[in-house]
N, C-alpha and C positions, 0 to 999 in steps of 0.2 A: 519463563523462568531466569536464562541465562540474563535476560536484559536487568531482572531486579538485582541479580549477584553481581553484574557489573557495576550498577549504580552503588550498591553497598561498597565494593572495593573501590571505588572511585572516591567518595567521601571519606572511607578508612584510611586509605593509603596517603591520599593528599592532605588530609588536615592531621592524620597521624603523625605522617612524616616532620610536619611544621611543631607539633608539639614535642615531639620527641627529639627534635633538633634544640629545643630550648625557647621555641616562639609562644608569644603570649596571646592565647586565643581569644582574650578580656577584648584585644584592640579589634579584631576582626567582628567579633559581635555586638561591640558598640557601634562601630560604624556601618553593619551591614544594612539595618532597617532603612535608614536613608539613601544607602549607595543603591538598595535594590530598589527603592521608590523612583530613582532617578533611571536607573537602568533598566527595569523590569515596565515601567512606565512609559519611558522613550519607546521600548520594543514593542509594547503591545499598541500603543498608538501609531507608531510606523508600520505595523502589521495589517491594521483596521485600513489605513489609508491605502496600502498597496494592494489589497485584495478583496474581491467581491464576496457578498455573504455565501455563495455557494461553497468558495473556496475555504472560508473560514469554517462553517460547518465540517467541511471535509476533513480539516485539519483536527477538529475534534473528534470525529468517528475514527481518524486515523490512528490515534494512540492506541485504540484497541487492537490494531495490526502491531502495533510495535510490541505489546506484550504478549499477545495472543497470538501471533504468526499468520499465515495463509487462513482463509477461512475452507478451503477445499482440502479436505483429506483423502486418502487413499481409497475408500469406499466411495466418496464423491465421484472421482473418476471414473471406477467401475459403473456408477450408475450412469453416467453422461455417455462412456460407449457403449452400455446397453440399450440407452434410449436411443443414439444414434442408431444403433446395429437395427431395431426395430422399424425404425424410420426407412431405412437404406432397404431391409429387407422388403418391407410394404411397397415401397418405388419400383423394386426390381420385378415383383411378382404381380403386382395389380397396377402398377403406373402411377405418376404423382398425383392423379384425380384423385386417388383411394384416398390420399391426405387431407383433402381440402376440410372435410369437418372437424379434423384435430389440429390444421393449423389457423383456421378461424376462431376456435374457441378451445384453445388448449386445456382451460381448466375445468373441461369437461369432458375431454378427451380420455379414451381408455388407455392409450399410449403415455403419455404426458403424465398424467396423474399418479403414475407406480413410482415416480421419482420427486417425491415432494420437496427433498431440498433443492434441486436442481431448479422446481418450479418457483421456488421463492426468487430466484435471480432473474431480475424481469428482462435485463439486457440479454442474458443468454437464450431466454425463451424467445424474444423478439427476433434475436439474431437468427435463430434457427426457422423460424416461421417465416421471416422475411425472405429468407433465401429460397426456402419452399415454395413461397408465394411467387418469387420471380420464376421459378421451373415451372409452373402452372402456365406461367405466361408464355410458355415456350422459349423462355431464355435458358438454352441448355447448353452454350458454347462455355466450355470448362475455363478457359482464358477470360471471358468477361465475368461470370460468375465470381472467380478468385480476385480479380480486380477490384470487383464493388464491396465484396466482403473485406478485401484490405484495405480499403477506406475507412469502412466503417469500424474495423478494430484500430485504425491508426487515429481515429476521432476520440473512441472511447479510451483508449490507451493515453492520451493526450489529455483529456479531462481528468481521469484518476491519478495521473502524476502531479497535478497542479497544486494539491495540498502538500505534497514532498519537497515541490520546488519553492512553496512558500516558506517553508519550515526551514529548508537551507539559505534563502535570502535574509530570514531572521537571524540564522546563526553565523552568517557572515557581516551582518549589522551589529551584532553585540559586543566585538572588541572594540569597535570606532564607540559605542554609547557607553562602555566602560571607561574609555579616555575624557568623554565628555563628562562623565559624574568626577571622574580624577581631577581634572580641571577645575571644575567648581570645589573640590576640596582644596584645591592648591590656591585657588582665588579667596576664600576664606580664611586659608592660614596667612596669606599675605597681607589680610586686614587685620591681623592680632600680630604683626612682626615684633611689636614690642614686648610680647610674652615672654616668660624665661625658656630655655633650651627644651627643657623636657616638657613642656606644654606643646612648644611648637611641633618637636618630634612626633608626639601622639598625634598632631591635628595632620601631619603628613602622612603619617603611617595609615590614618584613617582614609585620606585622600586616595591612595594607592590600593587600598582596598577594592575602589570601583574598578581599576585596571585588572586586578585580580579577578573578580568576577565577571567581567564582560568576557575575559579570555576563557576562563574555568567554564563558563555556563555554554559558551559557543562550541568549545571543542571537547568538552567533557560530557554534555548532556544534548543539546538542540540539534548539533550537527549530527552526532550518531544515530539521533532518534529520526532524523531526516533521510539518512542512508537507509536504514533498517525500514522505513515506511516504504521507500521506492523500492527496496528489495523484494518485499512482499507483493506490492503491486504488481511488479515484474513476474513473479512467480503464479500469482492467481490469472494474470493475462495468459498464461499456458492454456487454461481453461478453454478460453474462447479460440484458441489457435487449434485446438481439435476439433472442434467443429468445423472450422474452415477445412481442416486437411480432410476429414472423412466424406463431407458433403462434395467436395472438389474429386476425391477419388472416386465416390460413385459415378460424378458426370463423367469421368474418364473411360466408363463402365466396367470397374472392377465389382466382383461379388461382396455382398455386405460384410461378410468375415473380413475378408481383405482390405476392405475400405476403414473397417474398425483396426483391424492391424496396424494398418497407417498411422490412422490417429494415435493409436497406443505408444507411438514412438514419439510423440510431443509431451506426453506426459513426464514432469519434473522426476528425476531419478528416486527420489526417496520416497514418491507415493506411486511409482510407476508398477502396475500389476505384471505379473509375467505371464508369458504366453500360455500356459498351462492355467493360472488363475483367471485369466479373460475367459479363456474357453469353458471353464467349468462354470464361470459368472452367465457368460450366454445360454448354456446349455441348461441352467435353472430358472430361465425366464417361463413363466406358464404359457402352455400353447396358445391359452385363449387371447394373450395379448395380441 
């Protein structure tokens, strides 16, 4: 919502101030199609040259993050903590071997299937199951497990940030591409140097529209979108940090409820359940789970 309001204000205030000060919007509108063709075409072309298909698709999907925000809501964090509570409680009471059937086929697990939205995140499920699988192979040193999980998180975080980095690179390039479009306009103007001053003035004004559009798009739209995309990815990464902190806390010998409470501390403040809210959520888990 705030992103849409920001875009409306951006266009309204920038172009509104130009019109109020006596500017002729017709000059901009006349020059915009071919200037946008040069700037936008060069931007898209350089974007395709610089990035893999995976990153390009990630940028397309990343726009939903810009306008929709993080996919994880407060209820999802409670579900994750409840899932981890069930897993660590089972390990504590029955041993990690009791989880083998659950981690080998989580889609049919009576524990995992209770939390359908978490199940849709393949990385989260694989991250949990792979870590528990390491524990079944007697890798129970908390520091080794934490180090292995950290490397997985770093790899995933690096990959999920690639679209925002690509978008920021495009934003950095747009002002220069605007200058390219403006220079082409100046070259066109110099070829018509014998024209009267009013014609030359309009041609130069049209050329400068290229510089304006490059800077405007870079710092008004594309750059802020990249920043927002990165911010959302960073917040969503907290979801996986919770998994790491809870399972490592379990390996340090903490009770299931203590391990989950440690994980609660990694929940972003806006979605973090209180101690009592989490306690209530855990107490409402059916006993047959």
